[in-house]
Structures are given as C-alpha cells and as structure tokens.
N, C-alpha and C positions, 0 to 999 in steps of 0.2 A: 343538510341540516341547518336549521334556522333558528334563531334566537332573539327574544327581545332585549337582551342586556347589552348595553353600550360597553361593558366591561370585559365581556369575552373577546379572546383573540382570535383573528381569522383563522389562526392555525386550529382552533379547538371549533370551528364552525365548519370549514370546507377542506377537502382533500386537496392536493395539488391537482390533481386531474381533474377536479370539477371546476377549480379556477380557471385553467387553461382552456376548458370547453366554453366559458361565456362568452367570449366574442363569436365564436362558430355560430353558437346556440342562437344567438341575438342577431346574427348577420350584420356585426357591426363594420362600417367602413373605416379606413385608414386613420383619420381624426379620431375616431372614437377608441380606436384600439390604441393609439399614441396617448390619449388621457389616460384609458385604463393601466397600460403600462406606468405612466406618470405617477398615478396613484399609488400603485403597488411600491414604486421606487420610494414615494413619501413614507410609507409605512415602515419599509426597511429603514429609511434614513432615521426615522424617529426611533427606532427599535435599538440602533446600533448608536445614537446620541443621547438616550435616556439616561441620565445619571441619578435621577430621583427614583427610577423605576430598574431593578436589574432583572430583565425578562430573561436572559439566559441564552446561551449559544444554540439551544435548539430552535428557538423562535426566529433568531438571526439567520439561522441557515435555512430555515422554512423560507423565508422571503427572498433570500439570496437564490436558493433553487428556483423558485418561481420566476423571478426576473430573469435568470439563466434560460430557462425553457420558453418564456414569454417571447424574447428577444430572439431566439433561434427558430420560433415558430412563425412569429409575425414581423421581427424587426429587419428583416431581408428582404 
C-alpha cells in the first residue's frame, strides 16, 4: 500500500513482510542493504527519542521487529 502523505507511519503503509522483501525484490548489494538497515534504524531511533510525539509502544515494537529480522536475514 502506498500513500502520498508524509504524515503516515511506515507501520500504516507496509507490513513487516513487505519491508523484509524490498532488498531481495530490488536485488540490492551489501552496501544498499546496509543503507536500508541504517535508514530503518534512524526511524526507530526517532520514534524512541521523540519527546514531542508520543507514538506509542506499538510503533517502537514495529521498528524493533523489523530491525531484528533485517539483521538476522541480511546482517550476517
């Protein structure tokens, strides 16, 4: 599912499975996958640190789960 809104969360736009398939679907190399994992980490870091926005534990858990699975699939 895609949206034109910058205000929607990745959690509202994609399933974890869809996100995990992005590197395979686009046949990314190691550097591309590393940048992708870093981008997801930056989103996670933002969600966990955002004082002005209380996104809730569900969004924090969503990013944590994605990172865990990405690292297990691509980080070894």
